[in-house]
C-alpha positions as CSV (number, residue, x, y, z in Angstrom):
1,M,-3.5,1.4,11.9
2,E,-1.6,4.8,11.2
3,A,1.8,4.9,12.4
4,Q,1.0,8.0,14.6
5,H,-1.8,6.2,16.4
6,F,0.1,3.0,16.8
7,K,3.0,5.2,18.4
8,D,0.5,7.0,20.6
9,A,-1.2,3.9,21.7
10,L,2.2,2.3,22.6
11,S,3.5,5.4,24.7
12,Q,1.0,4.5,27.2
13,W,2.8,1.6,27.9
14,A,5.4,1.9,30.4
15,T,5.0,-1.3,32.1
16,G,2.0,-3.0,33.3
17,V,-0.6,-5.1,32.2
18,T,-2.5,-6.2,29.2
19,V,-5.6,-8.2,28.4
20,V,-5.2,-10.0,25.0
21,T,-8.7,-10.9,23.8
22,T,-10.4,-12.7,20.6
23,V,-13.2,-14.8,19.3
24,H,-13.5,-17.9,17.6
25,A,-16.5,-19.9,16.9
26,G,-18.7,-17.7,18.5
27,Q,-16.7,-17.7,21.9
28,R,-14.8,-14.9,23.3
29,V,-11.6,-15.6,25.1
30,G,-9.3,-13.3,26.6
31,I,-6.3,-13.4,29.0
32,T,-4.1,-11.4,31.1
33,A,-0.6,-10.7,29.7
34,S,2.3,-8.8,31.0
35,S,4.5,-9.9,28.3
36,F,3.7,-7.3,25.5
37,T,6.3,-5.0,23.7
38,S,6.9,-2.8,20.4
39,V,8.7,-4.7,17.7
40,G,8.4,-1.8,15.1
41,L,6.3,1.1,13.9
42,T,6.4,0.3,10.0
43,P,4.4,-1.8,9.6
44,P,3.0,-1.8,13.3
45,Q,4.5,-4.5,15.4
46,I,3.9,-5.9,18.7
47,L,5.0,-8.9,20.7
48,V,2.7,-10.6,23.2
49,C,3.5,-14.1,24.3
50,V,0.6,-16.3,25.2
51,A,1.6,-19.6,26.6
52,H,1.3,-22.6,23.8
53,K,-0.8,-24.9,26.4
54,L,-3.7,-22.3,27.1
55,Y,-6.7,-22.6,24.9
56,T,-6.4,-18.9,24.1
57,H,-3.3,-19.5,22.5
58,Q,-5.5,-22.0,20.2
59,A,-8.0,-19.5,19.9
60,I,-5.8,-16.7,18.6
61,L,-4.1,-18.9,15.7
62,A,-7.3,-20.3,14.6
63,S,-9.3,-17.0,14.3
64,G,-6.2,-15.4,13.0
65,H,-7.4,-11.9,14.9
66,F,-6.7,-10.7,18.3
67,A,-6.8,-7.2,20.5
68,V,-4.4,-6.0,23.0
69,N,-6.3,-4.0,25.7
70,I,-3.7,-1.8,27.9
71,L,-5.3,-1.5,31.1
72,A,-5.4,1.6,33.1
73,E,-4.2,2.1,36.6
74,D,-7.8,1.8,37.8
75,Q,-8.4,-1.9,36.1
76,K,-6.7,-4.0,38.8
77,A,-10.0,-6.1,38.8
78,V,-10.4,-6.3,35.2
79,S,-6.6,-7.8,35.2
80,G,-7.3,-10.1,38.0
81,L,-10.7,-11.4,36.2
82,F,-8.8,-12.5,32.9
83,A,-6.0,-13.9,35.0
84,S,-8.7,-16.4,36.7
85,R,-10.0,-19.5,35.8
86,A,-14.1,-17.3,35.9
87,P,-16.3,-19.4,33.0
88,D,-17.6,-16.1,31.4
89,K,-15.4,-13.2,31.9
90,F,-17.0,-10.9,29.4
91,A,-20.2,-11.3,31.4
92,Q,-18.4,-9.5,34.3
93,C,-16.8,-6.5,32.7
94,A,-17.7,-3.7,30.4
95,W,-16.7,-4.0,26.9
96,T,-17.3,-3.3,23.2
97,P,-17.0,-5.3,20.0
98,G,-14.5,-4.2,17.7
99,P,-13.0,-5.6,14.3
100,S,-13.9,-9.0,13.5
101,D,-16.3,-8.8,16.8
102,I,-13.3,-9.1,18.9
103,P,-14.0,-7.5,22.6
104,L,-12.2,-4.4,23.7
105,I,-12.3,-4.1,27.0
106,D,-13.9,-0.4,28.1
107,G,-11.8,2.1,29.9
108,A,-8.4,0.6,28.9
109,L,-5.7,3.0,28.1
110,A,-5.4,2.2,24.5
111,R,-6.9,-0.9,22.6
112,T,-6.0,-2.1,19.3
113,A,-7.0,-5.1,17.1
């Protein structure tokens, strides 16, 4: 990712909610995360906290790739969906496959994988 694109994406984050997504063994996984911050620009680095006990954490480690979707103000339902235990969250929201087929949430202010 180019430094300016990274900086532009992070400028959209004042405070709010992200959805972290990945795909592992053909299964799409996602979780709502409000613990997200920029660590550095060169190279582009972020910090997102996912509880070790969650399957999402295990899936991210196993896949080695994940995406962060910075949600827009009108995406409260998406935030709630990914905070829930719904069985197939991706069937209930619009998304697009990104690099390595990682789901990117449509309508997000910024998405990075």
